[in-house]
Every structure is written in structure tokens, then in C-alpha cells.
C-alpha positions as a printed Julia matrix, in Angstrom:
355×3 Matrix{Float64}:
  69.08  28.55  -81.01
  66.01  30.4   -80.11
  64.74  30.65  -76.55
  61.66  28.66  -75.73
  58.69  30.97  -75.27
  55.96  30.07  -72.79
  53.01  28.69  -74.59
  49.76  30.59  -74.48
  46.88  28.95  -72.67
  44.72  26.83  -74.93
  40.96  26.59  -74.5
  39.04  23.31  -74.6
  38.14  23.81  -78.25
  41.82  23.86  -79.19
  42.06  27.57  -79.93
  44.68  29.81  -78.42
  43.36  32.15  -75.74
  44.74  35.6   -75.08
  46.98  35.91  -72.05
  46.03  38.15  -69.12
  42.9   38.6   -67.0
  39.58  38.81  -68.83
  38.09  42.23  -69.42
  35.21  43.11  -67.14
  31.85  42.41  -68.73
  28.92  44.79  -69.09
  27.27  43.41  -65.96
  30.3   44.26  -63.8
  30.44  47.76  -65.18
  26.73  48.22  -64.64
  26.92  47.0   -61.02
  29.81  49.35  -60.25
  28.02  52.29  -61.84
  24.83  51.51  -59.92
  26.73  51.37  -56.62
  28.26  54.76  -57.4
  24.79  56.02  -58.26
  23.39  54.79  -54.91
  26.32  56.26  -52.97
  25.83  59.62  -54.66
  22.11  59.73  -53.9
  22.5   58.61  -50.28
  25.35  61.08  -49.74
  23.26  63.89  -51.21
  20.37  62.97  -48.91
  22.7   63.05  -45.88
  23.95  66.52  -46.83
  20.36  67.7   -47.29
  19.36  66.38  -43.86
  22.3   68.21  -42.3
  21.24  71.42  -44.07
  17.69  70.97  -42.76
  19.01  70.48  -39.24
  20.93  73.76  -39.43
  18.08  75.65  -41.11
  15.47  74.44  -38.62
  17.46  75.95  -35.76
  18.17  79.41  -37.17
  15.04  79.97  -39.28
  12.5   79.93  -36.48
  14.51  82.21  -34.24
  13.45  84.98  -36.6
   9.84  84.57  -35.42
   8.81  87.52  -33.22
   7.66  86.74  -29.7
   9.11  85.61  -26.41
   8.29  81.99  -25.53
   9.19  82.63  -21.88
   6.49  85.28  -21.56
   3.99  82.86  -23.1
   4.87  80.24  -20.51
   3.96  82.67  -17.71
   0.38  82.73  -19.02
   0.21  86.54  -18.98
   0.86  86.7   -15.22
   2.98  89.43  -13.71
   6.3   87.79  -12.87
   9.58  89.19  -11.67
  12.77  89.42  -13.68
  14.24  86.67  -11.5
  11.42  84.29  -12.41
  11.85  85.04  -16.13
  15.58  84.38  -15.79
  14.83  81.08  -14.05
  12.58  80.01  -16.95
  15.31  80.91  -19.45
  17.86  78.87  -17.5
  15.47  75.9   -17.33
  15.12  75.73  -21.12
  18.66  76.84  -21.96
  17.57  80.14  -23.49
  20.15  82.05  -21.46
  23.03  80.31  -23.24
  24.88  81.92  -26.18
  23.33  81.13  -29.55
  26.28  79.02  -30.71
  26.04  76.87  -27.6
  22.28  76.43  -28.04
  23.0   75.33  -31.61
  25.66  72.77  -30.69
  23.45  71.37  -27.92
  20.52  71.12  -30.35
  22.57  69.33  -33.03
  24.14  66.93  -30.54
  20.77  65.93  -29.07
  19.07  65.73  -32.48
  21.64  63.24  -33.73
  20.66  60.96  -30.84
  16.92  61.34  -31.5
  16.31  63.93  -28.77
  14.46  66.89  -30.31
  14.11  68.75  -27.02
  11.21  69.52  -24.7
   8.13  71.43  -25.77
   7.68  74.76  -23.97
   3.89  74.71  -23.92
   3.28  70.99  -23.31
   6.31  70.4   -21.02
   6.77  67.03  -22.77
   9.45  65.6   -25.09
   8.95  66.8   -28.68
   9.4   63.28  -30.04
   6.52  62.07  -27.85
   4.18  64.8   -29.12
   5.11  63.95  -32.72
   4.52  60.24  -32.14
   1.13  61.04  -30.57
  -0.1   63.15  -33.51
   1.51  61.19  -36.38
  -1.14  58.4   -36.63
  -3.92  60.98  -36.93
  -2.1   62.72  -39.77
  -1.44  59.44  -41.58
  -5.13  58.53  -41.39
  -6.11  61.81  -43.08
  -3.32  62.38  -45.59
  -2.78  58.67  -46.29
  -6.42  58.19  -47.25
  -6.35  61.31  -49.41
  -3.01  60.28  -50.99
  -4.35  56.91  -52.17
  -7.49  58.49  -53.63
  -5.97  61.48  -55.42
  -3.04  59.45  -56.78
  -5.3   56.77  -58.25
  -7.75  59.36  -59.6
  -5.02  61.57  -61.06
  -3.15  58.73  -62.81
  -6.35  57.21  -64.19
  -7.8   60.45  -65.54
  -4.4   61.73  -66.7
  -3.61  58.68  -68.81
  -7.09  58.58  -70.34
  -6.98  62.31  -71.12
  -3.58  61.99  -72.8
  -4.7   58.99  -74.87
  -7.72  60.97  -76.08
  -6.06  64.38  -76.09
  -7.92  67.19  -77.77
 -11.34  65.63  -77.31
 -14.11  67.01  -75.15
 -13.36  64.7   -72.21
  -9.7   65.74  -72.23
 -10.57  69.44  -72.24
 -13.11  69.01  -69.42
 -10.72  66.94  -67.27
  -7.82  69.33  -67.78
  -9.9   72.44  -67.19
 -11.45  71.08  -63.98
  -8.07  69.89  -62.7
  -6.45  73.29  -63.32
  -9.36  75.1   -61.66
  -9.35  72.96  -58.5
  -5.55  72.92  -58.3
  -5.5   76.73  -58.26
  -8.02  76.98  -55.38
  -6.48  77.5   -51.91
  -7.13  74.41  -49.82
  -8.19  76.38  -46.73
 -10.75  78.37  -48.74
 -12.25  75.21  -50.23
 -12.32  73.63  -46.77
 -14.17  76.61  -45.3
 -16.64  76.52  -48.2
 -17.35  72.82  -47.63
 -17.89  73.47  -43.91
 -20.39  76.25  -44.65
 -22.34  74.16  -47.17
 -22.18  70.63  -45.73
 -21.55  71.14  -42.01
 -23.48  74.28  -41.12
 -25.98  73.85  -43.93
 -27.1   76.27  -46.61
 -30.63  76.68  -47.95
 -32.11  73.26  -48.75
 -28.8   71.52  -47.94
 -28.79  70.4   -44.28
 -25.67  70.04  -42.16
 -24.46  66.51  -42.95
 -20.94  66.39  -41.53
 -19.16  67.57  -38.36
 -17.48  70.98  -38.48
 -14.18  69.66  -37.14
 -12.3   67.23  -34.96
 -11.57  63.56  -35.47
 -14.26  61.93  -33.34
 -17.39  62.73  -31.38
 -16.3   60.77  -28.32
 -17.9   57.86  -26.52
 -17.88  55.48  -29.51
 -16.19  52.08  -29.5
 -15.47  49.28  -31.94
 -17.05  49.53  -35.37
 -19.11  52.56  -34.33
 -15.83  54.38  -33.63
 -14.57  53.57  -37.15
 -17.78  54.93  -38.66
 -17.52  58.06  -36.51
 -13.93  58.73  -37.6
 -14.89  58.13  -41.26
 -17.73  60.64  -40.83
 -15.31  63.29  -39.55
 -12.8   62.33  -42.24
 -15.1   62.96  -45.18
 -14.81  66.73  -45.7
 -11.04  67.1   -45.13
 -10.37  64.17  -47.47
 -12.63  65.66  -50.15
 -10.76  68.96  -49.77
  -7.34  67.34  -50.2
  -8.4   65.11  -53.09
 -10.05  67.99  -54.96
  -6.97  70.22  -54.65
  -4.22  67.62  -55.11
  -5.45  65.26  -57.82
  -5.02  67.88  -60.52
  -1.23  67.93  -60.16
  -1.0   64.15  -60.62
  -3.38  64.31  -63.58
  -1.37  67.0   -65.35
   1.99  65.29  -64.79
   0.66  61.9   -65.93
  -0.99  63.44  -68.98
   2.13  65.38  -70.0
   4.41  62.36  -69.57
   2.17  60.13  -71.66
   1.79  62.75  -74.38
   5.59  62.75  -74.75
   5.43  59.01  -75.5
   2.53  59.15  -77.93
   4.62  59.57  -81.09
   7.2   56.89  -80.25
   8.0   54.25  -82.87
   7.43  51.34  -80.51
   3.78  52.32  -80.1
   3.33  52.41  -83.88
   4.94  48.96  -84.08
   2.66  47.62  -81.36
  -0.4   48.88  -83.21
   0.91  47.43  -86.48
   1.09  44.02  -84.8
  -2.65  44.23  -84.24
  -2.71  44.96  -80.5
  -5.84  46.61  -79.18
  -5.57  50.32  -78.36
  -6.24  49.83  -74.63
  -3.58  47.1   -74.53
  -1.03  49.35  -76.21
  -1.73  52.08  -73.67
  -1.71  49.85  -70.61
   1.25  47.57  -71.41
   3.52  49.8   -73.44
   2.84  53.54  -73.23
   1.96  53.99  -69.55
   4.92  52.01  -68.06
   7.38  54.04  -70.15
   5.79  57.33  -69.08
   5.86  56.59  -65.35
   9.16  58.2   -64.28
   7.81  61.77  -63.78
   4.71  60.36  -62.1
   6.81  58.17  -59.79
   8.76  61.25  -58.72
   5.55  63.11  -57.89
   4.07  60.1   -56.09
   7.1   59.79  -53.81
   7.15  63.53  -53.1
   3.46  63.36  -52.16
   4.15  60.25  -50.09
   6.7   62.25  -48.1
   4.11  64.95  -47.61
   1.7   62.47  -46.02
   3.97  62.55  -42.97
   4.1   66.34  -43.03
   0.35  66.58  -43.22
  -1.38  69.66  -44.56
  -1.14  72.47  -42.05
  -3.96  74.65  -43.34
  -6.45  71.83  -43.9
  -5.79  70.3   -40.47
  -6.14  73.73  -38.89
  -9.41  74.54  -40.68
 -10.96  71.19  -39.72
  -9.38  71.1   -36.23
  -7.8   67.77  -37.08
  -5.45  66.66  -34.25
  -2.46  65.87  -36.46
   1.04  67.16  -37.09
  -0.2   70.08  -39.2
  -2.43  71.36  -36.41
   0.37  70.8   -33.91
   2.74  72.84  -36.07
   0.24  75.71  -36.19
  -0.08  75.63  -32.38
   3.7   75.64  -31.98
   4.11  78.63  -34.32
   1.64  80.72  -32.37
   3.75  80.59  -29.15
   6.48  80.25  -30.59
   7.38  76.84  -29.16
  10.87  76.64  -30.66
  11.75  73.0   -29.86
   8.4   71.75  -31.19
   8.57  73.91  -34.34
  12.15  72.83  -35.01
  11.34  69.16  -34.45
   8.27  69.2   -36.68
  10.1   71.08  -39.44
  12.94  68.54  -39.32
  10.5   65.61  -39.5
   8.55  67.19  -42.39
  11.66  67.94  -44.45
  13.27  64.59  -43.63
  10.22  62.68  -44.85
  10.33  64.44  -48.23
  14.1   63.96  -48.57
  13.9   60.26  -47.72
  11.06  59.67  -50.17
  12.88  61.55  -52.93
  15.94  59.39  -52.31
  13.85  56.22  -52.48
  12.41  57.41  -55.8
  15.94  57.96  -57.13
  16.94  54.45  -56.05
  13.88  52.92  -57.73
  14.47  54.73  -61.06
  17.03  52.18  -62.36
  14.48  49.4   -61.83
  11.98  51.25  -64.03
  14.47  52.5   -66.61
  17.79  50.58  -67.01
  19.41  53.65  -68.6
  19.36  55.43  -65.22
  22.37  54.77  -62.98
  24.79  53.63  -65.7
């Protein structure tokens, strides 16, 4: 006699199904891979932030100058008074203890107290941040839109006169130092030169005394030259990246197929070529978006714009170590966070990423 074997499960159609748990499908594998991808990117960002925290402490202690002597305002003070200042700000502690105190406070959001302003660093950053976002945010929107538009059109008509003019102008402006261009615009359009009268303020964010809509117009008037400076210098990078990415897609078979189906050239570019060439441009856009928080130190300094860039320049001149460290950490953190967000968005634009 033969032993009775357990019968295999039978499906509803009458066929015999294989025993055991079903193999994971492609969707399950993709979800697991994407979670690993996210964990890797977030973990890398955390390590980078920790490295920035360490670097921001030790790097700026190489700056020559004694902040305690600056705080005395050049007055003749005794050694006991200098020692009292150092005790007040913890500068008399060993370097390793200053570092551990700095890291412990930074992890709780306390970036220290500014030497020159005698105010919490986080408060000074929060006070100047809106001014920076007004300037760099406006410029970011303009130079990103201009760079992507001109870059895609230049690539689609590469080799023609318009492409050569756009590329040549972008390379020329991108190579010009922003502070030099800013000074030139001040000389021509603020001070006036020859038949050109002074049309714009030489610096600052407002004239003072304006309210309501008149205040908005006043700020826009002061905003004009620094925004033109940033757009002129920065749009070229976006144009060149967009143009190069689209040129790499120009010979793809799917574009030939789209044309063979009778689609108009502009439709092929807008619906097929440009979306597939966006990954390098997305990376650059997110990096520039992080830089909107950092501001542009030289441009804000040249135009006396009361933002984070100008604040950083003031802090370096002391040196105001807590303020410099706090600003550096905020600048670097903004770029790291935006880069991480770009990495997390990649799989939505290209399903091959993150698998």
C-alpha cells in the first residue's frame, strides 16, 4: 500500500497550484529597494550635517583676530577685564570643552550668543532670513525660468545663430564676478554716467517712511539692481546644463518615432524631449534653491542688503565666532537638505532610479 500524500491546493479553475508562499512581485521588490534608497540618502545627509557641525567649529578658529579685543571697542582695559569677557563667553575653556558645549547646544537649536550684537544667533538669523529670501528668491525664479527656456530652445536649434549668441552671452556673463558687475551697475544706474541719470538707489532695502503699497514699490525699487546682477550671473549655468542635457536626448529613437507619428516639432520637444532631460536640471535647481537661504555674500555686501550674506560678512570682520559658525551651519544645511530632496524626487521623474 502506498501512503496517502496530501493533495496540492487546487485553484478555482481546477488547475493544481504550487505549494508554498507566493514569490514577491515586482512591486514589492521595487518598494523595498526604494525604502533602502531613501534610508541611504537620509543617512548620508545626516552624516553630512554632522561633518558640517564639526567643520563649522574648527574652521573659523583659524581666522586671525581676537573677538574679546573687538568687544572692548578699542578701549584700554586691564587683563582682569579681558579675562572676565573670556569667562562670560566661554573662551577661557579648553578647546575640546568649547567643542562639546557647542555641539550639545546646536543639537537643541541653540547656536550661541553673538559677540557683537549680544543677542542669540538664531534670533539674528531669523531677523535677516526674510530679507535674503526676498532678494535671492526673486532672482532664483527669474534666472531658473530664463535659463531653462533659453537652454531648451538653444539645444533644439543647436548650431544656429541664436544658439551661438545665447551660449556665448551666457558663458560671458557667467564668468563675470558678481561683485564687479554689481559695482558697475551702481556706477552706471545709481550714480549716473554721462547721459544716463541715477535711476536706482545705491544700496539698502528701503528708503524709510513708506507704508502699504508705497512700501512694496520702494522695496522693489531697491531690489532691481541686485536682482539684475544675480540673474545676469546665474542664468548662464542653468542654460548650459539644460542645453547639454537636452542635446544628449536629441538622437534618441523615441524622438524619431514621435516625429514619424506626425507630431509637431514643438510638441515633441515639450512633451517628450524636455521631461526626459530634466534630471541634471532638477539637481541644479535644488542646489540653487538651497543657496537662496544662504544668500549671496558679495552681492548683499556690495548693495548693503540687510540679509544673511551681509550679516556673514559683518561676523567675519570681528570675528564673531558664534554668528559665523551658526550662519555657516545654516548655509550648508540648506544645500544638503535640498540635495537630499532632489535625490528623493529622482525616482518620481525616472523609475529606473532607486531600484
